N, CA and C atoms of all chains as a GROMACS GRO file, in nm:
protein
  612
    1MET      N    1  -3.688   4.934   3.390
    1MET     CA    2  -3.834   4.950   3.379
    1MET      C    3  -3.904   4.845   3.466
    2THR      N    4  -4.002   4.889   3.542
    2THR     CA    5  -4.082   4.796   3.623
    2THR      C    6  -4.225   4.794   3.568
    3ASN      N    7  -4.303   4.702   3.618
    3ASN     CA    8  -4.442   4.701   3.572
    3ASN      C    9  -4.534   4.649   3.682
    4ARG      N   10  -4.662   4.670   3.664
    4ARG     CA   11  -4.762   4.632   3.765
    4ARG      C   12  -4.846   4.514   3.718
    5ILE      N   13  -4.793   4.436   3.628
    5ILE     CA   14  -4.874   4.328   3.570
    5ILE      C   15  -4.921   4.228   3.677
    6LYS      N   16  -4.827   4.189   3.765
    6LYS     CA   17  -4.862   4.089   3.867
    6LYS      C   18  -4.975   4.140   3.955
    7GLU      N   19  -4.962   4.266   3.996
    7GLU     CA   20  -5.062   4.328   4.084
    7GLU      C   21  -5.198   4.337   4.013
    8LEU      N   22  -5.196   4.382   3.889
    8LEU     CA   23  -5.321   4.399   3.814
    8LEU      C   24  -5.385   4.264   3.783
    9ARG      N   25  -5.299   4.166   3.756
    9ARG     CA   26  -5.346   4.031   3.727
    9ARG      C   27  -5.415   3.972   3.850
   10ALA      N   28  -5.353   3.996   3.967
   10ALA     CA   29  -5.409   3.944   4.092
   10ALA      C   30  -5.545   4.008   4.119
   11LYS      N   31  -5.555   4.138   4.089
   11LYS     CA   32  -5.682   4.209   4.110
   11LYS      C   33  -5.795   4.147   4.028
   12GLU      N   34  -5.760   4.105   3.908
   12GLU     CA   35  -5.862   4.046   3.819
   12GLU      C   36  -5.874   3.895   3.835
   13ASP      N   37  -5.792   3.839   3.928
   13ASP     CA   38  -5.790   3.696   3.951
   13ASP      C   39  -5.765   3.619   3.821
   14LEU      N   40  -5.663   3.665   3.752
   14LEU     CA   41  -5.629   3.611   3.621
   14LEU      C   42  -5.498   3.532   3.633
   15SER      N   43  -5.492   3.415   3.573
   15SER     CA   44  -5.365   3.340   3.579
   15SER      C   45  -5.271   3.393   3.470
   16GLN      N   46  -5.142   3.356   3.484
   16GLN     CA   47  -5.044   3.397   3.383
   16GLN      C   48  -5.081   3.343   3.246
   17LEU      N   49  -5.129   3.218   3.245
   17LEU     CA   50  -5.165   3.155   3.118
   17LEU      C   51  -5.284   3.226   3.053
   18GLU      N   52  -5.380   3.263   3.136
   18GLU     CA   53  -5.499   3.332   3.082
   18GLU      C   54  -5.461   3.466   3.021
   19LEU      N   55  -5.376   3.541   3.094
   19LEU     CA   56  -5.333   3.671   3.042
   19LEU      C   57  -5.254   3.651   2.912
   20ALA      N   58  -5.167   3.549   2.914
   20ALA     CA   59  -5.086   3.521   2.794
   20ALA      C   60  -5.176   3.493   2.674
   21GLN      N   61  -5.279   3.412   2.697
   21GLN     CA   62  -5.372   3.379   2.587
   21GLN      C   63  -5.449   3.502   2.540
   22LEU      N   64  -5.482   3.589   2.635
   22LEU     CA   65  -5.559   3.709   2.599
   22LEU      C   66  -5.478   3.806   2.513
   23VAL      N   67  -5.346   3.813   2.540
   23VAL     CA   68  -5.265   3.909   2.463
   23VAL      C   69  -5.182   3.839   2.354
   24GLY      N   70  -5.201   3.708   2.340
   24GLY     CA   71  -5.139   3.635   2.229
   24GLY      C   72  -4.991   3.609   2.240
   25VAL      N   73  -4.943   3.584   2.364
   25VAL     CA   74  -4.802   3.545   2.382
   25VAL      C   75  -4.796   3.415   2.461
   26ARG      N   76  -4.672   3.366   2.483
   26ARG     CA   77  -4.656   3.244   2.562
   26ARG      C   78  -4.657   3.281   2.711
   27ARG      N   79  -4.693   3.184   2.795
   27ARG     CA   80  -4.696   3.210   2.940
   27ARG      C   81  -4.559   3.255   2.990
   28GLU      N   82  -4.455   3.195   2.930
   28GLU     CA   83  -4.317   3.227   2.968
   28GLU      C   84  -4.290   3.378   2.954
   29THR      N   85  -4.350   3.440   2.854
   29THR     CA   86  -4.328   3.583   2.832
   29THR      C   87  -4.386   3.664   2.948
   30ILE      N   88  -4.502   3.622   2.997
   30ILE     CA   89  -4.563   3.691   3.112
   30ILE      C   90  -4.475   3.672   3.236
   31VAL      N   91  -4.420   3.550   3.252
   31VAL     CA   92  -4.330   3.523   3.366
   31VAL      C   93  -4.209   3.616   3.359
   32PHE      N   94  -4.148   3.626   3.241
   32PHE     CA   95  -4.031   3.712   3.222
   32PHE      C   96  -4.067   3.859   3.250
   33LEU      N   97  -4.185   3.901   3.204
   33LEU     CA   98  -4.228   4.041   3.225
   33LEU      C   99  -4.245   4.069   3.374
   34GLU      N  100  -4.310   3.978   3.443
   34GLU     CA  101  -4.336   4.000   3.586
   34GLU      C  102  -4.207   4.000   3.668
   35LYS      N  103  -4.110   3.924   3.622
   35LYS     CA  104  -3.982   3.920   3.695
   35LYS      C  105  -3.891   4.035   3.654
   36GLY      N  106  -3.935   4.115   3.559
   36GLY     CA  107  -3.855   4.229   3.512
   36GLY      C  108  -3.736   4.187   3.428
   37ARG      N  109  -3.747   4.068   3.366
   37ARG     CA  110  -3.636   4.018   3.284
   37ARG      C  111  -3.658   4.042   3.136
   38TYR      N  112  -3.766   4.110   3.103
   38TYR     CA  113  -3.794   4.136   2.962
   38TYR      C  114  -3.869   4.267   2.948
   39ASN      N  115  -3.822   4.352   2.859
   39ASN     CA  116  -3.894   4.475   2.827
   39ASN      C  117  -3.974   4.449   2.700
   40PRO      N  118  -4.106   4.461   2.707
   40PRO     CA  119  -4.188   4.420   2.592
   40PRO      C  120  -4.182   4.521   2.478
   41SER      N  121  -4.230   4.476   2.362
   41SER     CA  122  -4.245   4.567   2.248
   41SER      C  123  -4.358   4.664   2.279
   42LEU      N  124  -4.363   4.772   2.205
   42LEU     CA  125  -4.469   4.870   2.226
   42LEU      C  126  -4.605   4.805   2.202
   43ARG      N  127  -4.611   4.716   2.104
   43ARG     CA  128  -4.736   4.648   2.070
   43ARG      C  129  -4.788   4.564   2.188
   44LEU      N  130  -4.694   4.485   2.247
   44LEU     CA  131  -4.735   4.399   2.359
   44LEU      C  132  -4.773   4.484   2.480
   45ALA      N  133  -4.693   4.589   2.507
   45ALA     CA  134  -4.723   4.678   2.620
   45ALA      C  135  -4.862   4.740   2.600
   46HIS      N  136  -4.890   4.779   2.478
   46HIS     CA  137  -5.021   4.838   2.446
   46HIS      C  138  -5.133   4.737   2.470
   47ASP      N  139  -5.112   4.614   2.422
   47ASP     CA  140  -5.215   4.510   2.436
   47ASP      C  141  -5.243   4.479   2.583
   48ILE      N  142  -5.135   4.472   2.664
   48ILE     CA  143  -5.152   4.440   2.806
   48ILE      C  144  -5.226   4.556   2.876
   49ALA      N  145  -5.180   4.677   2.849
   49ALA     CA  146  -5.244   4.794   2.911
   49ALA      C  147  -5.391   4.802   2.870
   50LYS      N  148  -5.418   4.775   2.743
   50LYS     CA  149  -5.555   4.780   2.691
   50LYS      C  150  -5.642   4.676   2.762
   51HIS      N  151  -5.584   4.558   2.785
   51HIS     CA  152  -5.661   4.455   2.854
   51HIS      C  153  -5.703   4.501   2.993
   52PHE      N  154  -5.610   4.568   3.064
   52PHE     CA  155  -5.641   4.613   3.200
   52PHE      C  156  -5.719   4.745   3.200
   53GLY      N  157  -5.740   4.801   3.084
   53GLY     CA  158  -5.816   4.926   3.073
   53GLY      C  159  -5.743   5.046   3.130
   54LEU      N  160  -5.609   5.042   3.119
   54LEU     CA  161  -5.528   5.151   3.173
   54LEU      C  162  -5.435   5.204   3.063
   55PRO      N  163  -5.389   5.328   3.076
   55PRO     CA  164  -5.287   5.374   2.981
   55PRO      C  165  -5.153   5.304   3.008
   56ILE      N  166  -5.072   5.294   2.904
   56ILE     CA  167  -4.945   5.220   2.916
   56ILE      C  168  -4.862   5.270   3.035
   57GLU      N  169  -4.859   5.402   3.053
   57GLU     CA  170  -4.770   5.458   3.158
   57GLU      C  171  -4.816   5.422   3.299
   58GLN      N  172  -4.938   5.369   3.312
   58GLN     CA  173  -4.981   5.326   3.446
   58GLN      C  174  -4.955   5.177   3.469
   59VAL      N  175  -4.916   5.109   3.364
   59VAL     CA  176  -4.883   4.966   3.378
   59VAL      C  177  -4.731   4.948   3.376
   60PHE      N  178  -4.664   5.018   3.287
   60PHE     CA  179  -4.518   5.009   3.276
   60PHE      C  180  -4.457   5.139   3.326
   61LEU      N  181  -4.367   5.125   3.424
   61LEU     CA  182  -4.308   5.244   3.486
   61LEU      C  183  -4.157   5.242   3.468
   62PHE      N  184  -4.103   5.353   3.423
   62PHE     CA  185  -3.958   5.364   3.417
   62PHE      C  186  -3.907   5.383   3.560
   63ASP      N  187  -3.784   5.336   3.585
   63ASP     CA  188  -3.732   5.336   3.722
   63ASP      C  189  -3.738   5.474   3.787
   64ASP      N  190  -3.705   5.580   3.711
   64ASP     CA  191  -3.707   5.714   3.771
   64ASP      C  192  -3.851   5.756   3.803
   65GLU      N  193  -3.946   5.715   3.721
   65GLU     CA  194  -4.087   5.746   3.747
   65GLU      C  195  -4.138   5.669   3.869
   66ALA      N  196  -4.101   5.541   3.875
   66ALA     CA  197  -4.146   5.456   3.985
   66ALA      C  198  -4.096   5.511   4.119
   67ALA      N  199  -3.972   5.565   4.118
   67ALA     CA  200  -3.914   5.619   4.242
   67ALA      C  201  -3.985   5.748   4.283
   68SER      N  202  -4.029   5.826   4.185
   68SER     CA  203  -4.093   5.952   4.218
   68SER      C  204  -4.242   5.938   4.249
   69LYS      N  205  -4.301   5.822   4.212
   69LYS     CA  206  -4.444   5.801   4.239
   69LYS      C  207  -4.466   5.669   4.315
   70PRO      N  208  -4.416   5.662   4.440
   70PRO     CA  209  -4.426   5.533   4.511
   70PRO      C  210  -4.568   5.495   4.547
   71SER      N  211  -4.658   5.594   4.560
   71SER     CA  212  -4.793   5.561   4.606
   71SER      C  213  -4.882   5.505   4.495
   72GLU      N  214  -4.845   5.526   4.368
   72GLU     CA  215  -4.932   5.483   4.258
   72GLU      C  216  -4.915   5.336   4.230
   73MET      N  217  -4.668   2.394   1.434
   73MET     CA  218  -4.672   2.248   1.450
   73MET      C  219  -4.576   2.181   1.353
   74LYS      N  220  -4.566   2.240   1.231
   74LYS     CA  221  -4.479   2.181   1.129
   74LYS      C  222  -4.334   2.179   1.177
   75LYS      N  223  -4.292   2.293   1.239
   75LYS     CA  224  -4.154   2.304   1.288
   75LYS      C  225  -4.127   2.200   1.397
   76THR      N  226  -4.229   2.176   1.482
   76THR     CA  227  -4.215   2.078   1.591
   76THR      C  228  -4.191   1.940   1.533
   77ILE      N  229  -4.272   1.904   1.434
   77ILE     CA  230  -4.259   1.771   1.372
   77ILE      C  231  -4.122   1.758   1.306
   78VAL      N  232  -4.079   1.865   1.236
   78VAL     CA  233  -3.948   1.862   1.168
   78VAL      C  234  -3.837   1.842   1.270
   79SER      N  235  -3.846   1.914   1.385
   79SER     CA  236  -3.739   1.901   1.485
   79SER      C  237  -3.734   1.759   1.543
   80PHE      N  238  -3.852   1.696   1.561
   80PHE     CA  239  -3.853   1.557   1.611
   80PHE      C  240  -3.798   1.461   1.506
   81ILE      N  241  -3.832   1.483   1.379
   81ILE     CA  242  -3.782   1.394   1.272
   81ILE      C  243  -3.630   1.404   1.262
   82ILE      N  244  -3.579   1.529   1.264
   82ILE     CA  245  -3.433   1.547   1.255
   82ILE      C  246  -3.363   1.483   1.374
   83SER      N  247  -3.421   1.503   1.494
   83SER     CA  248  -3.361   1.442   1.614
   83SER      C  249  -3.357   1.290   1.602
   84ALA      N  250  -3.467   1.232   1.552
   84ALA     CA  251  -3.474   1.086   1.536
   84ALA      C  252  -3.370   1.038   1.433
   85LEU      N  253  -3.354   1.114   1.324
   85LEU     CA  254  -3.256   1.076   1.222
   85LEU      C  255  -3.114   1.082   1.276
   86VAL      N  256  -3.086   1.187   1.354
   86VAL     CA  257  -2.951   1.200   1.412
   86VAL      C  258  -2.925   1.085   1.509
   87LEU      N  259  -3.025   1.054   1.591
   87LEU     CA  260  -3.010   0.944   1.688
   87LEU      C  261  -2.989   0.810   1.615
   88ALA      N  262  -3.065   0.791   1.506
   88ALA     CA  263  -3.052   0.667   1.429
   88ALA      C  264  -2.913   0.656   1.368
   89SER      N  265  -2.862   0.768   1.315
   89SER     CA  266  -2.727   0.768   1.256
   89SER      C  267  -2.622   0.738   1.362
   90LEU      N  268  -2.643   0.797   1.481
   90LEU     CA  269  -2.548   0.776   1.592
   90LEU      C  270  -2.549   0.629   1.635
   91ALA      N  271  -2.668   0.572   1.640
   91ALA     CA  272  -2.681   0.432   1.680
   91ALA      C  273  -2.613   0.341   1.577
   92LEU      N  274  -2.633   0.373   1.449
   92LEU     CA  275  -2.572   0.296   1.341
   92LEU      C  276  -2.419   0.304   1.349
   93TRP      N  277  -2.372   0.424   1.377
   93TRP     CA  278  -2.228   0.451   1.389
   93TRP      C  279  -2.170   0.372   1.506
   94ALA      N  280  -2.245   0.369   1.619
   94ALA     CA  281  -2.200   0.296   1.738
   94ALA      C  282  -2.201   0.146   1.712
   95LEU      N  283  -2.304   0.099   1.639
   95LEU     CA  284  -2.314  -0.045   1.609
   95LEU      C  285  -2.200  -0.093   1.520
   96LYS      N  286  -2.147  -0.003   1.438
   96LYS     CA  287  -2.035  -0.040   1.351
   96LYS      C  288  -1.902  -0.046   1.428
   97GLY      N  289  -1.910  -0.017   1.558
   97GLY     CA  290  -1.792  -0.032   1.643
   97GLY      C  291  -1.702   0.089   1.652
   98HIS      N  292  -1.749   0.207   1.604
   98HIS     CA  293  -1.665   0.326   1.609
   98HIS      C  294  -1.645   0.380   1.749
   99LEU      N  295  -1.741   0.346   1.838
   99LEU     CA  296  -1.734   0.404   1.973
   99LEU      C  297  -1.652   0.320   2.070
  100ALA      N  298  -1.621   0.197   2.031
  100ALA     CA  299  -1.556   0.104   2.124
  100ALA      C  300  -1.418   0.153   2.169
  101GLY      N  301  -1.414   0.200   2.293
  101GLY     CA  302  -1.287   0.237   2.355
  101GLY      C  303  -1.219   0.360   2.298
  102ASN      N  304  -1.284   0.434   2.211
  102ASN     CA  305  -1.222   0.552   2.153
  102ASN      C  306  -1.274   0.677   2.224
  103ALA      N  307  -1.191   0.734   2.311
  103ALA     CA  308  -1.235   0.845   2.397
  103ALA      C  309  -1.283   0.964   2.314
  104LYS      N  310  -1.209   0.996   2.207
  104LYS     CA  311  -1.243   1.112   2.124
  104LYS      C  312  -1.383   1.096   2.063
  105GLU      N  313  -1.410   0.975   2.012
  105GLU     CA  314  -1.540   0.949   1.948
  105GLU      C  315  -1.652   0.949   2.052
  106ILE      N  316  -1.621   0.897   2.172
  106ILE     CA  317  -1.724   0.893   2.278
  106ILE      C  318  -1.762   1.036   2.319
  107VAL      N  319  -1.661   1.124   2.329
  107VAL     CA  320  -1.689   1.264   2.364
  107VAL      C  321  -1.777   1.328   2.257
  108MET      N  322  -1.742   1.304   2.130
  108MET     CA  323  -1.822   1.361   2.020
  108MET      C  324  -1.966   1.309   2.023
  109ALA      N  325  -1.980   1.178   2.049
  109ALA     CA  326  -2.115   1.120   2.056
  109ALA      C  327  -2.193   1.182   2.172
  110GLY      N  328  -2.124   1.206   2.284
  110GLY     CA  329  -2.187   1.269   2.401
  110GLY      C  330  -2.237   1.408   2.366
  111ILE      N  331  -2.154   1.484   2.294
  111ILE     CA  332  -2.194   1.621   2.255
  111ILE      C  333  -2.316   1.616   2.163
  112VAL      N  334  -2.314   1.521   2.069
  112VAL     CA  335  -2.428   1.507   1.977
  112VAL      C  336  -2.554   1.475   2.056
  113LEU      N  337  -2.542   1.388   2.157
  113LEU     CA  338  -2.658   1.352   2.239
  113LEU      C  339  -2.713   1.474   2.313
  114VAL      N  340  -2.621   1.558   2.366
  114VAL     CA  341  -2.664   1.680   2.436
  114VAL      C  342  -2.741   1.772   2.339
  115LEU      N  343  -2.688   1.784   2.217
  115LEU     CA  344  -2.753   1.871   2.118
  115LEU      C  345  -2.890   1.817   2.076
  116VAL      N  346  -2.897   1.684   2.063
  116VAL     CA  347  -3.027   1.624   2.030
  116VAL      C  348  -3.125   1.648   2.146
  117GLY      N  349  -3.074   1.638   2.268
  117GLY     CA  350  -3.156   1.666   2.386
  117GLY      C  351  -3.211   1.808   2.381
  118PHE      N  352  -3.128   1.902   2.339
  118PHE     CA  353  -3.171   2.042   2.328
  118PHE      C  354  -3.283   2.056   2.224
  119ALA      N  355  -3.263   1.990   2.110
  119ALA     CA  356  -3.365   1.997   2.002
  119ALA      C  357  -3.497   1.936   2.050
  120VAL      N  358  -3.486   1.823   2.122
  120VAL     CA  359  -3.607   1.757   2.174
  120VAL      C  360  -3.676   1.848   2.277
  121TYR      N  361  -3.594   1.913   2.361
  121TYR     CA  362  -3.650   2.005   2.462
  121TYR      C  363  -3.730   2.117   2.393
  122LEU      N  364  -3.670   2.174   2.288
  122LEU     CA  365  -3.739   2.282   2.215
  122LEU      C  366  -3.869   2.228   2.152
  123GLY      N  367  -3.861   2.107   2.097
  123GLY     CA  368  -3.979   2.047   2.034
  123GLY      C  369  -4.089   2.022   2.136
  124VAL      N  370  -4.051   1.967   2.252
  124VAL     CA  371  -4.151   1.938   2.356
  124VAL      C  372  -4.213   2.068   2.408
  125SER      N  373  -4.129   2.172   2.424
  125SER     CA  374  -4.185   2.298   2.475
  125SER      C  375  -4.281   2.360   2.373
  126ARG      N  376  -4.252   2.342   2.243
  126ARG     CA  377  -4.345   2.389   2.139
  126ARG      C  378  -4.476   2.309   2.146
  127LEU      N  379  -4.461   2.179   2.170
  127LEU     CA  380  -4.579   2.091   2.178
  127LEU      C  381  -4.669   2.132   2.296
  128HIS      N  382  -4.604   2.161   2.411
  128HIS     CA  383  -4.680   2.206   2.529
  128HIS      C  384  -4.752   2.337   2.499
  129SER      N  385  -4.682   2.427   2.429
  129SER     CA  386  -4.744   2.556   2.393
  129SER      C  387  -4.867   2.531   2.306
  130HIS      N  388  -4.854   2.437   2.214
  130HIS     CA  389  -4.965   2.405   2.124
  130HIS      C  390  -5.084   2.351   2.205
  131GLN      N  391  -5.054   2.263   2.302
  131GLN     CA  392  -5.160   2.205   2.385
  131GLN      C  393  -5.229   2.311   2.470
  132ARG      N  394  -5.150   2.413   2.514
  132ARG     CA  395  -5.208   2.520   2.598
  132ARG      C  396  -5.270   2.631   2.513
  133GLN      N  397  -5.274   2.608   2.383
  133GLN     CA  398  -5.329   2.703   2.287
  133GLN      C  399  -5.256   2.837   2.289
  134GLU      N  400  -5.125   2.830   2.314
  134GLU     CA  401  -5.040   2.949   2.307
  134GLU      C  402  -4.970   2.945   2.171
  135PRO      N  403  -4.917   3.060   2.126
  135PRO     CA  404  -4.836   3.053   2.005
  135PRO      C  405  -4.705   2.978   2.034
  136ALA      N  406  -4.657   2.899   1.938
  136ALA     CA  407  -4.532   2.825   1.959
  136ALA      C  408  -4.414   2.921   1.969
  137GLU      N  409  -4.425   3.034   1.901
  137GLU     CA  410  -4.321   3.136   1.905
  137GLU      C  411  -4.387   3.269   1.933
  138ASP      N  412  -4.321   3.352   2.010
  138ASP     CA  413  -4.371   3.489   2.027
  138ASP      C  414  -4.252   3.583   2.027
  139GLU      N  415  -4.277   3.711   2.060
  139GLU     CA  416  -4.168   3.808   2.047
  139GLU      C  417  -4.051   3.776   2.140
  140LEU      N  418  -4.078   3.721   2.259
  140LEU     CA  419  -3.968   3.690   2.351
  140LEU      C  420  -3.884   3.574   2.299
  141SER      N  421  -3.949   3.466   2.258
  141SER     CA  422  -3.871   3.349   2.212
  141SER      C  423  -3.792   3.384   2.085
  142LYS      N  424  -3.851   3.470   1.998
  142LYS     CA  425  -3.777   3.510   1.878
  142LYS      C  426  -3.657   3.597   1.914
  143LYS      N  427  -3.676   3.686   2.014
  143LYS     CA  428  -3.567   3.774   2.055
  143LYS      C  429  -3.454   3.692   2.119
  144ILE      N  430  -3.491   3.591   2.199
  144ILE     CA  431  -3.390   3.506   2.263
  144ILE      C  432  -3.308   3.436   2.153
  145MET      N  433  -3.379   3.382   2.053
  145MET     CA  434  -3.311   3.312   1.943
  145MET      C  435  -3.219   3.407   1.867
  146THR      N  436  -3.268   3.528   1.840
  146THR     CA  437  -3.188   3.625   1.763
  146THR      C  438  -3.062   3.665   1.840
  147ARG      N  439  -3.080   3.695   1.968
  147ARG     CA  440  -2.964   3.737   2.049
  147ARG      C  441  -2.865   3.622   2.066
  148ALA      N  442  -2.918   3.502   2.090
  148ALA     CA  443  -2.829   3.386   2.107
  148ALA      C  444  -2.753   3.360   1.977
  149SER      N  445  -2.821   3.374   1.864
  149SER     CA  446  -2.756   3.350   1.734
  149SER      C  447  -2.646   3.451   1.708
  150SER      N  448  -2.673   3.579   1.734
  150SER     CA  449  -2.570   3.680   1.706
  150SER      C  450  -2.450   3.663   1.799
  151LEU      N  451  -2.479   3.630   1.925
  151LEU     CA  452  -2.370   3.609   2.021
  151LEU      C  453  -2.287   3.486   1.980
  152ALA      N  454  -2.358   3.380   1.941
  152ALA     CA  455  -2.290   3.256   1.900
  152ALA      C  456  -2.204   3.280   1.776
  153TYR      N  457  -2.251   3.367   1.686
  153TYR     CA  458  -2.174   3.400   1.566
  153TYR      C  459  -2.039   3.463   1.605
  154TYR      N  460  -2.045   3.561   1.697
  154TYR     CA  461  -1.921   3.627   1.740
  154TYR      C  462  -1.826   3.527   1.805
  155VAL      N  463  -1.880   3.445   1.895
  155VAL     CA  464  -1.795   3.351   1.968
  155VAL      C  465  -1.738   3.247   1.871
  156SER      N  466  -1.819   3.206   1.772
  156SER     CA  467  -1.774   3.104   1.676
  156SER      C  468  -1.655   3.152   1.593
  157ILE      N  469  -1.649   3.282   1.566
  157ILE     CA  470  -1.534   3.336   1.491
  157ILE      C  471  -1.405   3.305   1.568
  158TYR      N  472  -1.409   3.327   1.700
  158TYR     CA  473  -1.291   3.299   1.782
  158TYR      C  474  -1.266   3.148   1.793
  159LEU      N  475  -1.374   3.072   1.791
  159LEU     CA  476  -1.360   2.925   1.794
  159LEU      C  477  -1.282   2.878   1.671
  160TRP      N  478  -1.321   2.930   1.552
  160TRP     CA  479  -1.254   2.889   1.428
  160TRP      C  480  -1.109   2.940   1.425
  161LEU      N  481  -1.088   3.056   1.485
  161LEU     CA  482  -0.951   3.110   1.496
  161LEU      C  483  -0.866   3.013   1.579
  162PHE      N  484  -0.927   2.963   1.687
  162PHE     CA  485  -0.858   2.867   1.774
  162PHE      C  486  -0.831   2.736   1.699
  163VAL      N  487  -0.933   2.692   1.621
  163VAL     CA  488  -0.916   2.568   1.543
  163VAL      C  489  -0.801   2.585   1.443
  164MET      N  490  -0.794   2.702   1.379
  164MET     CA  491  -0.686   2.728   1.284
  164MET      C  492  -0.550   2.727   1.355
  165TYR      N  493  -0.550   2.785   1.477
  165TYR     CA  494  -0.426   2.793   1.554
  165TYR      C  495  -0.374   2.654   1.591
  166ILE      N  496  -0.468   2.566   1.632
  166ILE     CA  497  -0.421   2.433   1.676
  166ILE      C  498  -0.406   2.334   1.560
  167SER      N  499  -0.451   2.375   1.439
  167SER     CA  500  -0.452   2.280   1.328
  167SER      C  501  -0.312   2.224   1.296
  168ASP      N  502  -0.207   2.306   1.311
  168ASP     CA  503  -0.073   2.254   1.281
  168ASP      C  504   0.000   2.207   1.407
  169LYS      N  505  -0.070   2.210   1.520
  169LYS     CA  506  -0.007   2.166   1.646
  169LYS      C  507  -0.068   2.035   1.694
  170THR      N  508  -0.158   1.979   1.616
  170THR     CA  509  -0.226   1.856   1.659
  170THR      C  510  -0.213   1.748   1.552
  171THR      N  511  -0.235   1.625   1.596
  171THR     CA  512  -0.225   1.513   1.501
  171THR      C  513  -0.359   1.485   1.434
  172LEU      N  514  -0.463   1.561   1.474
  172LEU     CA  515  -0.597   1.538   1.417
  172LEU      C  516  -0.597   1.570   1.267
  173GLU      N  517  -0.674   1.489   1.193
  173GLU     CA  518  -0.686   1.515   1.048
  173GLU      C  519  -0.780   1.634   1.024
  174ALA      N  520  -0.769   1.689   0.903
  174ALA     CA  521  -0.847   1.810   0.870
  174ALA      C  522  -0.997   1.787   0.888
  175HIS      N  523  -1.046   1.668   0.839
  175HIS     CA  524  -1.191   1.647   0.849
  175HIS      C  525  -1.238   1.634   0.994
  176SER      N  526  -1.150   1.581   1.080
  176SER     CA  527  -1.186   1.572   1.223
  176SER      C  528  -1.192   1.711   1.285
  177LEU      N  529  -1.096   1.796   1.245
  177LEU     CA  530  -1.095   1.933   1.298
  177LEU      C  531  -1.220   2.010   1.254
  178VAL      N  532  -1.256   1.993   1.127
  178VAL     CA  533  -1.376   2.061   1.076
  178VAL      C  534  -1.500   2.011   1.150
  179GLY      N  535  -1.507   1.878   1.169
  179GLY     CA  536  -1.620   1.819   1.243
  179GLY      C  537  -1.627   1.872   1.385
  180ALA      N  538  -1.510   1.880   1.450
  180ALA     CA  539  -1.505   1.932   1.587
  180ALA      C  540  -1.547   2.079   1.590
  181GLY      N  541  -1.506   2.153   1.488
  181GLY     CA  542  -1.543   2.295   1.480
  181GLY      C  543  -1.693   2.313   1.465
  182ILE      N  544  -1.753   2.230   1.380
  182ILE     CA  545  -1.900   2.239   1.358
  182ILE      C  546  -1.975   2.202   1.486
  183LEU      N  547  -1.929   2.094   1.549
  183LEU     CA  548  -1.991   2.055   1.677
  183LEU      C  549  -1.974   2.166   1.781
  184GLY      N  550  -1.854   2.225   1.779
  184GLY     CA  551  -1.824   2.335   1.872
  184GLY      C  552  -1.919   2.451   1.851
  185MET      N  553  -1.948   2.482   1.724
  185MET     CA  554  -2.042   2.592   1.695
  185MET      C  555  -2.180   2.564   1.755
  186ALA      N  556  -2.222   2.438   1.742
  186ALA     CA  557  -2.354   2.401   1.796
  186ALA      C  558  -2.353   2.414   1.949
  187VAL      N  559  -2.242   2.372   2.011
  187VAL     CA  560  -2.233   2.382   2.158
  187VAL      C  561  -2.231   2.529   2.200
  188VAL      N  562  -2.157   2.611   2.124
  188VAL     CA  563  -2.152   2.755   2.154
  188VAL      C  564  -2.292   2.815   2.146
  189PHE      N  565  -2.368   2.775   2.045
  189PHE     CA  566  -2.505   2.827   2.032
  189PHE      C  567  -2.590   2.785   2.152
  190LEU      N  568  -2.577   2.658   2.191
  190LEU     CA  569  -2.654   2.608   2.306
  190LEU      C  570  -2.621   2.690   2.432
  191LEU      N  571  -2.490   2.712   2.455
  191LEU     CA  572  -2.449   2.787   2.574
  191LEU      C  573  -2.499   2.932   2.567
  192CYS      N  574  -2.492   2.991   2.448
  192CYS     CA  575  -2.541   3.130   2.432
  192CYS      C  576  -2.690   3.137   2.458
  193TRP      N  577  -2.764   3.038   2.409
  193TRP     CA  578  -2.910   3.035   2.428
  193TRP      C  579  -2.942   3.026   2.577
  194ILE      N  580  -2.870   2.938   2.647
  194ILE     CA  581  -2.892   2.923   2.792
  194ILE      C  582  -2.859   3.055   2.863
  195GLY      N  583  -2.746   3.116   2.823
  195GLY     CA  584  -2.703   3.241   2.885
  195GLY      C  585  -2.803   3.354   2.863
  196VAL      N  586  -2.849   3.369   2.738
  196VAL     CA  587  -2.944   3.477   2.707
  196VAL      C  588  -3.075   3.453   2.781
  197LYS      N  589  -3.119   3.328   2.786
  197LYS     CA  590  -3.245   3.297   2.853
  197LYS      C  591  -3.234   3.324   3.003
  198ALA      N  592  -3.119   3.291   3.060
  198ALA     CA  593  -3.100   3.313   3.204
  198ALA      C  594  -3.091   3.462   3.236
  199ALA      N  595  -3.025   3.536   3.148
  199ALA     CA  596  -3.005   3.680   3.175
  199ALA      C  597  -3.130   3.761   3.144
  200GLY      N  598  -3.216   3.710   3.057
  200GLY     CA  599  -3.335   3.785   3.017
  200GLY      C  600  -3.301   3.880   2.903
  201VAL      N  601  -3.406   3.940   2.846
  201VAL     CA  602  -3.385   4.030   2.732
  201VAL      C  603  -3.435   4.168   2.770
  202LYS      N  604  -3.340   4.254   2.796
  202LYS     CA  605  -3.377   4.392   2.830
  202LYS      C  606  -3.316   4.484   2.726
  203ASN      N  607  -3.385   4.590   2.698
  203ASN     CA  608  -3.332   4.685   2.600
  203ASN      C  609  -3.253   4.797   2.664
  204ASP      N  610  -3.261   4.806   2.799
  204ASP     CA  611  -3.188   4.917   2.864
  204ASP      C  612  -3.058   4.872   2.924
   0.00000   0.00000   0.00000
């Protein structure tokens, strides 16, 4: 599973710590998510997607989906 | 915050006991005891590291624990449990092949469990936590 957190965070000019504080996790968790070393719980995925104002499937992409939708 | 303070107090107590033990002359020239003291120091270092990282989280107004840190702990604990079973099997195997007394073997086994947990924690943290 891949995600667009880094890209979306950069768009909003948000630091990892700020995003972590907004969704109630440690900064380390955001680092792990961005590096693809952690698959979040549904709750955290929902909170992150909600913060960016996007549906979960536009923030978190399964590898087969990411390969079929390279332009998104 | 309470857990952070407890971890610092326990670390200080362990260090004080180790210092007392060393002052009584147990460490003088005894390689086995020096190795054990070294392992205890590494474990205390690990506890202090966890305490300091919790303290930093508190200062940054982050939660001291979140789903990732809990998952790392859970995975490291379960892995350490499996490995420790083999460790105790090994201790049982060498128990009649060594001159070490029973209490020394038990002490070494307990220290070994702590080291196994530390290594598992490092391994899980390095590998990351993925469900797929």
